[in-house]
C-alpha positions as CSV (number, residue, x, y, z in Angstrom):
1,X,171.9,50.7,235.3
2,X,174.5,51.6,232.8
3,X,173.9,53.9,229.6
4,X,175.2,52.5,226.4
5,X,176.8,53.2,223.3
6,X,178.8,51.8,220.2
7,X,181.9,52.9,221.6
8,X,181.1,54.2,225.2
9,X,179.3,53.7,228.6
10,X,178.0,56.4,230.8
11,X,177.8,54.7,234.0
12,X,177.2,56.7,237.9
13,X,180.0,58.6,239.0
14,X,181.2,56.6,242.1
15,X,183.9,57.8,244.9
16,X,186.6,55.7,242.7
17,X,186.0,58.7,240.3
18,X,187.1,61.5,242.6
19,X,190.7,61.3,242.6
20,X,190.1,62.2,238.4
21,X,187.3,64.1,238.4
22,X,189.1,66.7,241.1
23,X,192.2,66.5,238.5
24,X,190.1,67.7,235.3
25,X,188.5,70.4,237.6
26,X,192.1,71.7,238.4
27,X,193.1,71.6,235.0
28,X,192.9,75.0,234.1
29,X,193.2,73.7,230.3
30,X,190.0,71.8,230.6
31,X,188.5,74.9,232.3
32,X,189.2,77.4,230.2
33,X,186.9,75.7,227.5
34,X,183.6,75.2,229.8
35,X,181.5,77.3,230.3
36,X,180.7,79.1,234.2
37,X,182.8,80.4,236.8
38,X,185.7,77.8,238.2
39,X,187.9,78.2,241.1
40,X,190.7,75.4,242.2
41,X,189.0,73.1,244.6
42,X,190.6,70.7,246.7
43,X,189.6,66.9,247.7
44,X,187.6,67.8,250.7
45,X,185.0,70.0,247.7
46,X,185.0,67.2,245.4
47,X,183.8,64.6,248.1
48,X,181.0,67.0,249.2
49,X,180.1,67.7,245.2
50,X,180.0,63.6,245.0
51,X,177.9,63.5,248.0
52,X,175.5,66.1,246.8
53,X,175.0,63.9,243.9
54,X,172.9,61.2,245.4
55,X,168.8,61.5,245.0
56,X,168.7,64.2,242.8
57,X,166.7,63.4,239.7
58,X,166.4,66.1,237.5
59,X,170.3,66.6,237.7
60,X,172.4,63.5,236.1
61,X,175.8,63.0,236.0
62,X,177.2,60.3,234.4
63,X,181.0,58.9,234.1
64,X,182.2,58.0,230.6
65,X,183.8,55.0,229.9
66,X,184.8,53.0,226.8
67,X,182.7,49.6,225.8
68,X,185.1,46.6,227.5
69,X,186.5,49.2,230.0
70,X,183.9,50.6,233.1
71,X,186.1,50.6,235.6
72,X,188.3,53.7,233.3
73,X,186.6,57.2,233.2
74,X,187.9,59.0,229.7
75,X,185.1,62.0,230.9
76,X,182.0,63.1,232.1
77,X,178.4,63.7,230.6
78,X,175.4,65.3,232.7
79,X,171.6,65.9,231.6
80,X,170.8,68.8,234.2
81,X,168.1,71.3,235.1
82,X,165.5,68.3,234.0
83,X,161.9,69.8,233.7
84,X,159.5,66.7,233.2
85,X,156.6,68.7,232.7
86,X,158.1,70.9,230.5
87,X,160.3,68.0,228.8
88,X,163.5,69.5,228.3
89,X,167.0,69.5,229.7
90,X,170.4,70.6,229.5
91,X,173.4,68.7,228.4
92,X,176.9,68.8,228.6
93,X,180.0,66.7,228.2
94,X,183.6,66.6,229.0
95,X,186.5,64.4,227.4
96,X,189.9,63.7,229.3
97,X,192.4,65.2,226.3
98,X,193.9,61.8,225.6
99,X,190.4,60.6,224.3
100,X,189.8,63.4,222.0
101,X,189.9,63.3,218.3
102,X,188.2,59.6,218.5
103,X,184.5,59.7,217.8
104,X,183.6,59.2,221.0
105,X,182.0,63.2,221.8
106,X,179.8,61.5,219.0
107,X,178.9,59.1,220.8
108,X,178.8,60.6,223.8
109,X,175.8,63.1,223.1
110,X,173.8,60.7,220.4
111,X,173.6,58.0,223.8
112,X,173.0,61.3,225.6
113,X,170.1,62.4,223.6
114,X,168.8,58.6,223.0
115,X,168.7,58.4,226.5
116,X,166.9,61.4,226.9
117,X,164.0,61.0,224.2
118,X,163.5,57.6,224.7
119,X,164.3,56.5,228.5
120,X,162.9,60.0,230.0
121,X,160.5,60.6,227.2
122,X,162.1,64.5,227.1
123,X,161.4,66.8,224.0
124,X,164.1,69.0,223.7
125,X,168.1,69.4,224.8
126,X,170.3,72.5,225.2
127,X,173.6,72.8,225.3
128,X,175.5,76.2,225.9
129,X,179.3,76.7,224.1
130,X,182.0,79.3,224.8
131,X,182.2,80.5,221.6
132,X,186.5,79.9,221.5
133,X,185.7,76.0,221.6
134,X,185.9,75.1,218.3
135,X,185.5,71.2,218.9
136,X,182.8,71.2,220.6
137,X,180.2,74.1,218.7
138,X,182.1,70.9,215.4
139,X,180.1,68.8,217.3
140,X,177.5,69.1,218.3
141,X,176.2,70.4,215.2
142,X,178.0,67.1,213.5
143,X,175.4,65.5,215.6
144,X,172.3,68.4,214.5
145,X,172.0,70.5,217.6
146,X,170.7,73.8,216.0
147,X,172.3,76.6,217.0
148,X,169.9,78.9,217.8
149,X,171.1,81.7,219.6
150,X,174.7,84.1,221.1
151,X,174.5,85.7,224.0
152,X,177.9,88.5,223.4
153,X,180.5,89.0,225.7
154,X,179.6,86.5,227.8
155,X,182.1,84.9,229.5
156,X,185.0,86.5,231.4
157,X,188.6,84.9,230.2
158,X,192.4,86.5,230.2
159,X,191.3,89.7,230.1
160,X,188.5,89.7,227.6
161,X,185.2,89.2,226.5
162,X,183.8,85.7,224.8
163,X,180.0,84.8,223.9
164,X,178.1,81.9,224.5
165,X,176.4,79.9,222.0
166,X,173.6,78.2,223.1
167,X,172.7,75.2,220.5
168,X,169.2,72.9,221.0
169,X,168.0,69.3,219.8
170,X,164.7,68.0,219.5
171,X,163.5,64.5,219.5
172,X,161.8,65.5,216.0
173,X,164.9,66.5,214.5
174,X,166.8,63.6,216.5
175,X,164.6,61.3,214.9
176,X,165.0,62.3,211.5
């Protein structure tokens, strides 16, 4: 099943996508702007990661494609740590550098929220953004997410500490 937005489609990750995902996982410019801890990844590890994706309903990962070309991956999106009992999950996305600034991120965030609230019956989404990632901070604000907190000096990048910003979106805020 594909999840359709206005100009994007979210589809399952296929083995044919692994080469591009491997490229993104090893791109220092991309990884610098993402939270978490990153190490160089080889294709064998990428395949092992892919094999672990199957049958895990609490962690959903999608390839982002443009409408009309569902084979060309332009990014990834996710809903992870889905807690069906309490109705919440975490959301994140990555767009290939050549597709940024075209409104596709806005479409992805809203498509994921629509799916989470209307299909999975979740009540709350959360995301964390490294404070130097101004494009993502603007994107989530534009999509109606609320800044809920700052974890000071959370990430260590290039010899210094950087804050982690927490954003949340409630179903009731998304509907209005």
